[in-house]
C-alpha positions in Angstrom: -201.7 3.0 -30.8 -202.1 1.8 -34.4 -203.1 -1.9 -34.3 -200.6 -2.8 -37.0 -197.7 -1.3 -35.2 -198.9 -2.9 -31.9 -199.1 -6.3 -33.5 -195.7 -5.9 -35.2 -194.2 -4.9 -31.8 -195.7 -7.9 -30.0 -194.5 -10.3 -32.8 -191.0 -8.8 -32.7 -190.6 -9.6 -29.0 -189.6 -13.2 -28.1 -191.8 -14.6 -25.4 -189.9 -15.4 -22.3 -187.3 -12.6 -22.9 -186.9 -10.6 -19.7 -187.6 -7.4 -21.7 -191.2 -8.6 -22.2 -191.8 -8.2 -18.4 -190.4 -4.7 -18.6 -192.5 -3.9 -21.6 -195.7 -5.1 -19.9 -194.7 -3.1 -16.8 -194.6 0.1 -18.8 -198.4 -0.2 -19.1 -198.5 2.3 -22.0 -197.0 2.3 -25.4 -197.9 5.3 -27.5 -197.3 6.5 -31.0 -196.0 10.0 -30.9 -194.5 12.4 -33.3 -193.3 14.5 -30.3 -190.2 12.3 -30.2 -187.8 12.0 -33.2 -187.3 8.2 -32.9 -188.4 6.6 -29.7 -188.2 7.4 -26.1 -189.1 6.3 -22.6 -190.5 9.0 -20.4 -188.8 9.8 -17.1 -191.7 9.4 -14.7 -192.8 6.9 -12.1 -194.6 4.8 -14.7 -192.6 5.3 -17.9 -194.3 5.4 -21.3 -192.7 4.0 -24.4 -193.2 6.5 -27.2 -192.6 5.4 -30.8 -192.5 7.8 -33.7 -194.6 6.0 -36.4 -192.7 7.9 -39.2 -189.3 6.8 -37.9 -190.6 3.2 -37.5 -191.9 3.2 -41.1 -188.6 4.6 -42.5 -186.0 2.8 -40.3 -187.7 -0.4 -39.1 -188.7 -2.3 -42.2 -187.8 -5.6 -40.5 -189.1 -6.9 -37.2 -185.4 -7.3 -36.1 -185.0 -3.5 -36.5 -188.2 -2.8 -34.6 -187.0 -5.2 -31.9 -183.7 -3.4 -31.5 -185.4 0.0 -31.3 -187.7 -1.2 -28.6 -185.0 -3.2 -26.8 -182.8 -0.1 -26.8 -185.6 2.0 -25.1 -186.4 -0.7 -22.7 -182.8 -1.0 -21.6 -182.9 2.6 -20.5 -185.6 1.5 -18.0 -183.9 -1.9 -17.1 -180.6 -0.1 -16.4 -182.2 2.6 -14.4 -181.3 5.5 -16.8 -184.7 7.0 -16.4 -184.1 7.6 -12.7 -180.3 8.5 -12.5 -180.4 12.1 -13.6 -183.3 14.5 -13.2 -182.3 16.3 -16.3 -180.0 14.2 -18.4 -177.7 16.1 -20.8 -177.1 15.1 -24.5 -173.8 13.7 -23.3 -175.5 11.5 -20.7 -177.8 10.2 -23.4 -175.1 9.4 -25.9 -173.1 7.6 -23.2 -176.2 5.6 -22.1 -177.1 4.9 -25.8 -173.5 3.7 -26.6 -173.5 1.3 -23.6 -176.9 0.0 -24.5 -176.2 -0.5 -28.2 -172.9 -2.3 -27.5 -174.7 -4.6 -25.1 -177.5 -5.3 -27.6 -175.1 -6.0 -30.4 -173.3 -8.5 -28.1 -176.5 -10.1 -27.1 -178.0 -10.2 -30.7 -174.9 -10.5 -32.9 -176.8 -11.4 -36.1 -176.5 -9.0 -39.0 -180.3 -8.6 -39.2 -180.1 -7.0 -35.7 -176.8 -5.1 -35.8 -177.6 -3.5 -39.1 -180.3 -1.4 -37.4 -177.5 0.6 -35.6 -175.1 0.5 -38.6 -177.8 1.8 -41.0 -178.6 4.7 -38.7 -175.3 5.6 -37.2 -172.6 3.8 -39.2 -171.7 6.8 -41.4 -171.3 9.2 -38.4 -167.8 10.6 -37.9 -168.1 12.1 -34.4 -169.4 10.8 -31.0 -172.6 9.4 -32.6 -170.4 6.8 -34.3 -170.1 5.2 -30.9 -173.8 4.2 -31.3 -173.1 1.6 -34.1 -170.8 -1.4 -34.0 -167.6 -1.6 -36.0 -167.9 -2.1 -39.7 -169.2 1.4 -40.5 -167.2 4.5 -41.2 -163.7 4.7 -39.8 -163.3 6.9 -36.7 -160.5 9.5 -37.2 -160.1 10.6 -33.5 -157.7 8.3 -31.7 -159.5 8.5 -28.3 -162.9 8.0 -29.8 -161.7 5.0 -31.9 -160.1 3.4 -28.9 -163.2 3.9 -26.8 -165.3 2.5 -29.7 -163.2 -0.7 -29.7 -163.6 -1.0 -25.9 -167.4 -0.5 -26.1 -167.9 -3.3 -28.6 -165.5 -5.7 -26.8 -167.6 -5.1 -23.6 -164.9 -3.4 -21.5 -166.0 0.3 -21.7 -168.0 1.9 -18.9 -170.6 4.7 -18.9 -168.1 6.9 -17.0 -165.4 6.4 -19.7 -167.8 7.3 -22.5 -169.3 10.3 -20.6 -165.8 11.6 -19.7 -164.6 11.4 -23.3 -167.8 13.2 -24.5 -167.4 16.0 -22.0 -163.6 16.4 -21.9 -163.5 19.1 -24.7 -166.2 21.2 -22.9 -164.1 21.3 -19.7 -161.0 22.8 -21.4 
């Protein structure tokens, strides 16, 4: 891993945060252009993969790098890497929405929340669930209501997943 990125990552993590223990338990952090943004592998000893091009373009601040890493670590902390042998895109969006809402609640400062708003705030469809309110308005009534529930902390993974898959079942 590039030493500059490794140092940035370590500096972005507050010592004593429970995520640091999870990060150290990963054992490996790799730069990889095989993932579009970042990912945690679904194996016994997960690997955190960071796309250096994505980090350079979307993580100019340490707060943004912190949110990217915390997002991926929460997949491990919440057991997402073990729940489904082959997660679907709908599983991943639902997991991502829950994680991002949780992180925005835990780190409410604009310097942190802006990472998700900058990346997903202009989306009009289900990916808009991945950024807190303040971005583009959501036209679909069900999606808008769910978005509100997500960011007030009352939505569940199942509710998000069911909304994302309801049109495919018709």
